[in-house]
C-alpha beads as a LAMMPS data file, in Angstrom:
LAMMPS data file: protein, C-alpha beads

295 atoms
294 bonds

1 atom types
1 bond types

-500.0 500.0 xlo xhi
-500.0 500.0 ylo yhi
-500.0 500.0 zlo zhi

Masses

1 110.0

Atoms # bond

1 1 1 0.459 -0.092 0.069
2 1 1 1.108 3.627 -0.484
3 1 1 -1.221 5.316 1.934
4 1 1 -2.117 3.896 4.676
5 1 1 -4.321 5.131 7.218
6 1 1 -5.957 3.459 10.919
7 1 1 -8.220 5.078 12.495
8 1 1 -6.936 9.270 11.551
9 1 1 -8.693 11.466 13.054
10 1 1 -8.891 15.599 12.403
11 1 1 -10.306 17.611 15.514
12 1 1 -10.719 21.750 15.485
13 1 1 -12.008 22.245 18.579
14 1 1 -15.546 20.210 19.326
15 1 1 -16.249 19.462 15.545
16 1 1 -13.785 16.580 13.604
17 1 1 -13.081 17.656 10.389
18 1 1 -12.269 14.033 9.408
19 1 1 -13.248 11.123 12.294
20 1 1 -11.811 7.257 12.163
21 1 1 -10.388 7.064 8.949
22 1 1 -9.085 3.989 7.431
23 1 1 -8.164 4.606 4.032
24 1 1 -6.167 1.642 2.114
25 1 1 -4.505 3.088 -1.238
26 1 1 -2.456 0.234 -3.445
27 1 1 0.518 1.229 -5.025
28 1 1 0.024 1.586 -8.406
29 1 1 -3.412 2.980 -8.526
30 1 1 -5.603 5.493 -9.489
31 1 1 -7.873 6.564 -6.474
32 1 1 -10.901 8.338 -6.371
33 1 1 -11.662 10.324 -2.960
34 1 1 -15.240 12.039 -3.713
35 1 1 -17.417 13.328 -1.064
36 1 1 -19.411 16.231 -0.814
37 1 1 -18.110 19.888 0.399
38 1 1 -16.802 19.698 3.666
39 1 1 -16.776 16.444 3.302
40 1 1 -12.797 16.269 5.084
41 1 1 -10.807 15.468 1.889
42 1 1 -8.778 18.487 1.698
43 1 1 -7.941 17.445 5.496
44 1 1 -7.096 14.121 4.843
45 1 1 -4.931 15.388 2.354
46 1 1 -3.351 17.818 4.062
47 1 1 -2.660 15.139 7.183
48 1 1 -0.820 12.918 4.596
49 1 1 0.990 14.927 3.364
50 1 1 2.489 16.869 6.819
51 1 1 0.777 19.991 5.842
52 1 1 -1.349 19.679 9.518
53 1 1 -1.041 16.873 12.572
54 1 1 -3.849 14.204 13.067
55 1 1 -4.985 14.550 16.036
56 1 1 -5.842 10.842 16.832
57 1 1 -4.670 8.160 14.694
58 1 1 -1.672 6.767 12.364
59 1 1 -1.224 6.822 8.577
60 1 1 1.483 6.371 6.415
61 1 1 2.871 6.591 3.091
62 1 1 5.191 4.753 1.467
63 1 1 5.172 3.564 5.070
64 1 1 6.820 6.992 6.099
65 1 1 4.826 7.905 9.699
66 1 1 3.211 11.035 8.500
67 1 1 3.370 12.414 12.199
68 1 1 6.963 12.452 11.768
69 1 1 8.417 15.654 10.472
70 1 1 11.817 13.710 8.994
71 1 1 9.678 11.283 6.889
72 1 1 6.941 13.894 6.223
73 1 1 9.714 15.623 4.468
74 1 1 10.944 12.254 2.489
75 1 1 7.096 11.855 2.328
76 1 1 6.905 15.237 0.074
77 1 1 10.676 14.494 -1.394
78 1 1 8.624 11.256 -3.588
79 1 1 5.099 13.244 -3.884
80 1 1 3.856 15.477 -6.647
81 1 1 0.828 17.405 -5.013
82 1 1 -1.367 19.610 -6.623
83 1 1 -3.674 21.475 -4.773
84 1 1 -7.070 23.414 -5.413
85 1 1 -5.214 27.217 -4.933
86 1 1 -2.126 25.921 -7.527
87 1 1 0.044 28.208 -5.979
88 1 1 2.433 29.403 -8.396
89 1 1 5.635 32.505 -8.122
90 1 1 3.435 35.131 -10.948
91 1 1 6.206 37.101 -11.917
92 1 1 8.229 33.994 -13.131
93 1 1 7.516 33.441 -16.559
94 1 1 6.434 29.329 -17.647
95 1 1 9.748 29.011 -18.951
96 1 1 11.490 30.461 -15.426
97 1 1 9.230 28.206 -13.130
98 1 1 10.195 24.967 -15.416
99 1 1 13.291 26.178 -14.720
100 1 1 13.401 27.012 -11.331
101 1 1 12.019 23.656 -10.013
102 1 1 13.311 21.848 -12.889
103 1 1 17.225 22.634 -10.856
104 1 1 15.998 21.469 -7.915
105 1 1 14.665 17.688 -8.508
106 1 1 17.941 15.382 -9.281
107 1 1 15.112 12.515 -10.852
108 1 1 13.466 16.156 -13.521
109 1 1 12.372 13.510 -16.571
110 1 1 12.995 16.712 -19.253
111 1 1 10.861 14.323 -21.820
112 1 1 8.302 13.872 -19.995
113 1 1 8.261 17.269 -19.717
114 1 1 8.757 18.511 -22.864
115 1 1 5.999 15.458 -23.853
116 1 1 3.501 17.780 -21.409
117 1 1 4.135 20.444 -23.212
118 1 1 2.955 20.209 -26.101
119 1 1 0.047 18.051 -24.928
120 1 1 -1.154 21.566 -23.137
121 1 1 0.347 24.132 -25.431
122 1 1 2.387 25.900 -22.447
123 1 1 3.698 29.468 -23.138
124 1 1 6.945 29.436 -22.054
125 1 1 6.899 33.132 -22.757
126 1 1 3.752 34.031 -20.041
127 1 1 4.053 34.961 -16.519
128 1 1 2.467 32.484 -14.229
129 1 1 0.380 35.399 -12.987
130 1 1 -1.242 36.456 -16.524
131 1 1 -2.854 31.988 -16.845
132 1 1 -5.683 30.770 -16.649
133 1 1 -7.168 29.205 -14.443
134 1 1 -7.018 26.171 -16.456
135 1 1 -3.117 26.665 -17.494
136 1 1 -2.122 27.747 -14.491
137 1 1 -3.729 23.386 -13.420
138 1 1 -1.686 22.293 -16.574
139 1 1 1.080 23.646 -15.647
140 1 1 1.286 22.652 -12.156
141 1 1 0.133 19.145 -13.050
142 1 1 4.041 19.226 -15.518
143 1 1 5.808 20.347 -12.217
144 1 1 4.472 17.380 -10.312
145 1 1 4.945 14.781 -13.135
146 1 1 8.056 16.070 -14.575
147 1 1 10.488 15.597 -10.763
148 1 1 9.066 11.684 -11.290
149 1 1 7.404 11.989 -8.028
150 1 1 6.436 8.316 -7.448
151 1 1 2.759 9.389 -5.486
152 1 1 0.912 11.860 -7.046
153 1 1 -1.259 13.598 -5.071
154 1 1 -4.438 15.784 -6.892
155 1 1 -6.926 18.300 -4.934
156 1 1 -10.314 19.194 -7.549
157 1 1 -7.602 19.201 -10.246
158 1 1 -10.418 19.765 -12.897
159 1 1 -11.676 22.719 -11.247
160 1 1 -13.086 25.005 -13.215
161 1 1 -11.592 23.899 -16.518
162 1 1 -12.925 23.820 -19.719
163 1 1 -14.257 20.284 -21.789
164 1 1 -10.807 20.010 -24.297
165 1 1 -8.594 20.846 -20.615
166 1 1 -9.998 18.298 -18.739
167 1 1 -9.477 15.896 -21.109
168 1 1 -6.113 16.713 -21.406
169 1 1 -5.156 16.384 -17.594
170 1 1 -6.807 12.637 -17.400
171 1 1 -4.961 11.826 -21.008
172 1 1 -1.901 13.080 -18.513
173 1 1 -2.773 11.118 -15.540
174 1 1 -3.807 7.390 -16.751
175 1 1 -0.502 8.076 -18.868
176 1 1 1.006 8.136 -15.177
177 1 1 -0.780 5.622 -13.986
178 1 1 0.942 3.757 -16.577
179 1 1 4.216 4.741 -15.774
180 1 1 4.211 3.322 -12.469
181 1 1 3.271 6.479 -10.411
182 1 1 0.303 6.307 -8.333
183 1 1 -2.534 8.777 -8.448
184 1 1 -4.788 9.646 -5.467
185 1 1 -7.129 12.318 -6.626
186 1 1 -10.371 14.442 -4.773
187 1 1 -12.975 15.566 -7.447
188 1 1 -16.172 16.083 -7.166
189 1 1 -16.720 14.879 -11.339
190 1 1 -18.152 11.092 -10.956
191 1 1 -18.111 11.198 -14.983
192 1 1 -14.057 11.509 -14.977
193 1 1 -13.715 9.133 -11.954
194 1 1 -15.550 6.428 -13.534
195 1 1 -13.433 6.474 -16.425
196 1 1 -9.883 6.469 -15.230
197 1 1 -10.287 5.110 -11.098
198 1 1 -9.363 1.678 -9.948
199 1 1 -10.221 2.491 -6.661
200 1 1 -13.493 4.831 -4.854
201 1 1 -13.611 6.131 -1.630
202 1 1 -16.268 8.117 -0.543
203 1 1 -16.076 10.487 2.700
204 1 1 -19.570 12.419 4.155
205 1 1 -19.180 14.597 7.364
206 1 1 -15.485 12.831 8.132
207 1 1 -16.155 9.386 8.158
208 1 1 -15.498 7.173 5.178
209 1 1 -19.253 5.800 4.668
210 1 1 -18.154 3.728 0.914
211 1 1 -14.895 2.039 -0.756
212 1 1 -15.108 -0.278 -3.719
213 1 1 -12.930 -1.190 -6.894
214 1 1 -14.830 0.516 -9.488
215 1 1 -14.782 -3.350 -11.520
216 1 1 -17.048 -4.811 -8.786
217 1 1 -19.058 -1.688 -8.676
218 1 1 -19.612 -2.724 -12.475
219 1 1 -20.041 -6.354 -12.349
220 1 1 -21.869 -6.840 -9.002
221 1 1 -23.527 -3.173 -7.987
222 1 1 -27.522 -3.820 -8.705
223 1 1 -30.513 -1.926 -7.891
224 1 1 -33.741 -3.723 -7.239
225 1 1 -37.290 -3.126 -6.610
226 1 1 -39.082 -6.139 -5.167
227 1 1 -43.241 -4.863 -5.398
228 1 1 -45.517 -6.599 -2.692
229 1 1 -49.033 -6.896 -2.000
230 1 1 -48.667 -5.853 1.380
231 1 1 -46.869 -4.179 3.784
232 1 1 -42.630 -4.768 2.739
233 1 1 -40.550 -7.122 4.543
234 1 1 -37.897 -4.925 5.232
235 1 1 -36.295 -6.807 8.029
236 1 1 -36.677 -9.504 6.625
237 1 1 -34.646 -8.447 3.401
238 1 1 -31.966 -7.352 5.041
239 1 1 -29.364 -9.806 3.923
240 1 1 -25.896 -10.848 2.897
241 1 1 -25.390 -8.863 -0.463
242 1 1 -27.426 -5.747 0.530
243 1 1 -25.627 -2.315 1.107
244 1 1 -29.255 0.014 0.189
245 1 1 -32.764 -1.227 1.097
246 1 1 -35.022 1.559 1.348
247 1 1 -39.268 0.380 1.325
248 1 1 -41.660 2.623 -0.060
249 1 1 -45.692 1.632 0.421
250 1 1 -45.854 -1.568 -1.627
251 1 1 -41.739 -1.721 -2.772
252 1 1 -38.766 -2.325 -1.539
253 1 1 -35.916 -0.952 -3.140
254 1 1 -32.125 -2.355 -3.158
255 1 1 -29.226 -1.257 -3.322
256 1 1 -27.043 -4.912 -3.869
257 1 1 -23.000 -5.830 -3.297
258 1 1 -24.006 -9.328 -5.308
259 1 1 -25.717 -12.737 -4.322
260 1 1 -28.488 -11.488 -6.517
261 1 1 -30.029 -14.268 -6.836
262 1 1 -30.676 -15.423 -3.515
263 1 1 -31.605 -12.299 -2.316
264 1 1 -34.576 -12.612 -5.644
265 1 1 -35.217 -16.289 -4.410
266 1 1 -35.944 -14.756 -0.228
267 1 1 -38.468 -12.265 -1.498
268 1 1 -40.374 -14.256 -4.720
269 1 1 -40.895 -16.754 -1.199
270 1 1 -41.573 -13.501 0.958
271 1 1 -44.770 -13.018 -1.500
272 1 1 -43.092 -10.390 -4.084
273 1 1 -44.923 -10.385 -7.538
274 1 1 -42.140 -8.785 -9.645
275 1 1 -39.183 -8.072 -9.593
276 1 1 -37.154 -4.867 -11.227
277 1 1 -33.478 -5.393 -12.039
278 1 1 -31.180 -2.358 -12.777
279 1 1 -28.098 -1.614 -13.421
280 1 1 -26.503 1.283 -10.838
281 1 1 -23.796 3.566 -11.674
282 1 1 -21.126 5.828 -9.119
283 1 1 -23.375 8.520 -9.289
284 1 1 -25.937 6.952 -7.514
285 1 1 -24.504 4.689 -5.234
286 1 1 -22.353 8.707 -4.693
287 1 1 -25.693 10.027 -3.212
288 1 1 -26.649 6.621 -2.033
289 1 1 -23.573 6.870 0.734
290 1 1 -24.094 10.585 1.430
291 1 1 -27.526 10.233 2.189
292 1 1 -27.116 7.252 4.472
293 1 1 -23.554 9.459 6.299
294 1 1 -26.451 12.081 7.015
295 1 1 -29.143 9.940 8.326

Bonds

1 1 1 2
2 1 2 3
3 1 3 4
4 1 4 5
5 1 5 6
6 1 6 7
7 1 7 8
8 1 8 9
9 1 9 10
10 1 10 11
11 1 11 12
12 1 12 13
13 1 13 14
14 1 14 15
15 1 15 16
16 1 16 17
17 1 17 18
18 1 18 19
19 1 19 20
20 1 20 21
21 1 21 22
22 1 22 23
23 1 23 24
24 1 24 25
25 1 25 26
26 1 26 27
27 1 27 28
28 1 28 29
29 1 29 30
30 1 30 31
31 1 31 32
32 1 32 33
33 1 33 34
34 1 34 35
35 1 35 36
36 1 36 37
37 1 37 38
38 1 38 39
39 1 39 40
40 1 40 41
41 1 41 42
42 1 42 43
43 1 43 44
44 1 44 45
45 1 45 46
46 1 46 47
47 1 47 48
48 1 48 49
49 1 49 50
50 1 50 51
51 1 51 52
52 1 52 53
53 1 53 54
54 1 54 55
55 1 55 56
56 1 56 57
57 1 57 58
58 1 58 59
59 1 59 60
60 1 60 61
61 1 61 62
62 1 62 63
63 1 63 64
64 1 64 65
65 1 65 66
66 1 66 67
67 1 67 68
68 1 68 69
69 1 69 70
70 1 70 71
71 1 71 72
72 1 72 73
73 1 73 74
74 1 74 75
75 1 75 76
76 1 76 77
77 1 77 78
78 1 78 79
79 1 79 80
80 1 80 81
81 1 81 82
82 1 82 83
83 1 83 84
84 1 84 85
85 1 85 86
86 1 86 87
87 1 87 88
88 1 88 89
89 1 89 90
90 1 90 91
91 1 91 92
92 1 92 93
93 1 93 94
94 1 94 95
95 1 95 96
96 1 96 97
97 1 97 98
98 1 98 99
99 1 99 100
100 1 100 101
101 1 101 102
102 1 102 103
103 1 103 104
104 1 104 105
105 1 105 106
106 1 106 107
107 1 107 108
108 1 108 109
109 1 109 110
110 1 110 111
111 1 111 112
112 1 112 113
113 1 113 114
114 1 114 115
115 1 115 116
116 1 116 117
117 1 117 118
118 1 118 119
119 1 119 120
120 1 120 121
121 1 121 122
122 1 122 123
123 1 123 124
124 1 124 125
125 1 125 126
126 1 126 127
127 1 127 128
128 1 128 129
129 1 129 130
130 1 130 131
131 1 131 132
132 1 132 133
133 1 133 134
134 1 134 135
135 1 135 136
136 1 136 137
137 1 137 138
138 1 138 139
139 1 139 140
140 1 140 141
141 1 141 142
142 1 142 143
143 1 143 144
144 1 144 145
145 1 145 146
146 1 146 147
147 1 147 148
148 1 148 149
149 1 149 150
150 1 150 151
151 1 151 152
152 1 152 153
153 1 153 154
154 1 154 155
155 1 155 156
156 1 156 157
157 1 157 158
158 1 158 159
159 1 159 160
160 1 160 161
161 1 161 162
162 1 162 163
163 1 163 164
164 1 164 165
165 1 165 166
166 1 166 167
167 1 167 168
168 1 168 169
169 1 169 170
170 1 170 171
171 1 171 172
172 1 172 173
173 1 173 174
174 1 174 175
175 1 175 176
176 1 176 177
177 1 177 178
178 1 178 179
179 1 179 180
180 1 180 181
181 1 181 182
182 1 182 183
183 1 183 184
184 1 184 185
185 1 185 186
186 1 186 187
187 1 187 188
188 1 188 189
189 1 189 190
190 1 190 191
191 1 191 192
192 1 192 193
193 1 193 194
194 1 194 195
195 1 195 196
196 1 196 197
197 1 197 198
198 1 198 199
199 1 199 200
200 1 200 201
201 1 201 202
202 1 202 203
203 1 203 204
204 1 204 205
205 1 205 206
206 1 206 207
207 1 207 208
208 1 208 209
209 1 209 210
210 1 210 211
211 1 211 212
212 1 212 213
213 1 213 214
214 1 214 215
215 1 215 216
216 1 216 217
217 1 217 218
218 1 218 219
219 1 219 220
220 1 220 221
221 1 221 222
222 1 222 223
223 1 223 224
224 1 224 225
225 1 225 226
226 1 226 227
227 1 227 228
228 1 228 229
229 1 229 230
230 1 230 231
231 1 231 232
232 1 232 233
233 1 233 234
234 1 234 235
235 1 235 236
236 1 236 237
237 1 237 238
238 1 238 239
239 1 239 240
240 1 240 241
241 1 241 242
242 1 242 243
243 1 243 244
244 1 244 245
245 1 245 246
246 1 246 247
247 1 247 248
248 1 248 249
249 1 249 250
250 1 250 251
251 1 251 252
252 1 252 253
253 1 253 254
254 1 254 255
255 1 255 256
256 1 256 257
257 1 257 258
258 1 258 259
259 1 259 260
260 1 260 261
261 1 261 262
262 1 262 263
263 1 263 264
264 1 264 265
265 1 265 266
266 1 266 267
267 1 267 268
268 1 268 269
269 1 269 270
270 1 270 271
271 1 271 272
272 1 272 273
273 1 273 274
274 1 274 275
275 1 275 276
276 1 276 277
277 1 277 278
278 1 278 279
279 1 279 280
280 1 280 281
281 1 281 282
282 1 282 283
283 1 283 284
284 1 284 285
285 1 285 286
286 1 286 287
287 1 287 288
288 1 288 289
289 1 289 290
290 1 290 291
291 1 291 292
292 1 292 293
293 1 293 294
294 1 294 295
C-alpha cells in the first residue's frame, strides 16, 4: 500500500473534520476520493502530506509515518501535489518556473516535461500571474509529473477547466499511472472517476462511508425494485449482499453488492409479485452513500 491510515482523525475544538479514517490505497493504482464540500477530503490530504497533524490515529505514506516531521519531508520528496489553489510564483514566466523547479529535483524527467508541454500547449514566455485557471492547473501538473514523483496527489484538479483541458488532464493522469505513478485524487466530477479510477473512496461528514474497486461496482452492484401485495418485509430482506434498503409503500428498493439470485429468491418467498433489476452507476452510489451518512 502506498497510503495507509488507521483511525486517522482531525478535530477542531468540538468538530471532527476527519474521524476514524481507515484508508488503504494500492501502489500503482488510480484512486478517487469523493465527497460533498466539507466532507474532510482536503483535510485528509493535508494530513497525508504533513501540512497539518492529526489529532489522533496514524497514517503511513510509502511506509513512512505522517506524524514524524523527518519522515514527512521524505514523503513530500517522493510526492507530487497539485492543490486547489495551484500556487505559483506569479512574477516568473512558465519557462522560468520550469527552469527553477527543474534545478531542485535530480530525477527530473525532461522527456516527460517536453511531452506534457506539447500536449498542454503552455506559453513558455508568459508570466504565471497572467495564466488562466486552466493553464495554471496544467503547469502545476507538469511540475508534479516531471519531477519523478512516485505518488501524485491531486485536490480537485479539473475544477474550472473547460472540457478540452479536463480531457487533457485525464489523459496525463492515466499515462502517469501507466508509467508506474500512484494517483490519489479528490474530485466532484463523477464521470471522470468512472472513466479512469481503479478504486473509489467516498467521504461524508468526516467519515469514510463507501469504498470499492470500480470493477466490482460495474460487475456486482445492482438496484432491485420488489413490489409486494402488502407491507414491504424490510427487516426480512436485510440479508447478506444488501448494501442499502429503502421501503417505499408496497415497494422495496435495494442496492445490492452481489448474491442477486438468493436475494431475489428470498423476496419471492416473501410474496414479491414483481422484480425489476437495474444496473447502478457511481453517481447513484454516491448519493446513496452520502444520504446514508447523513441519517
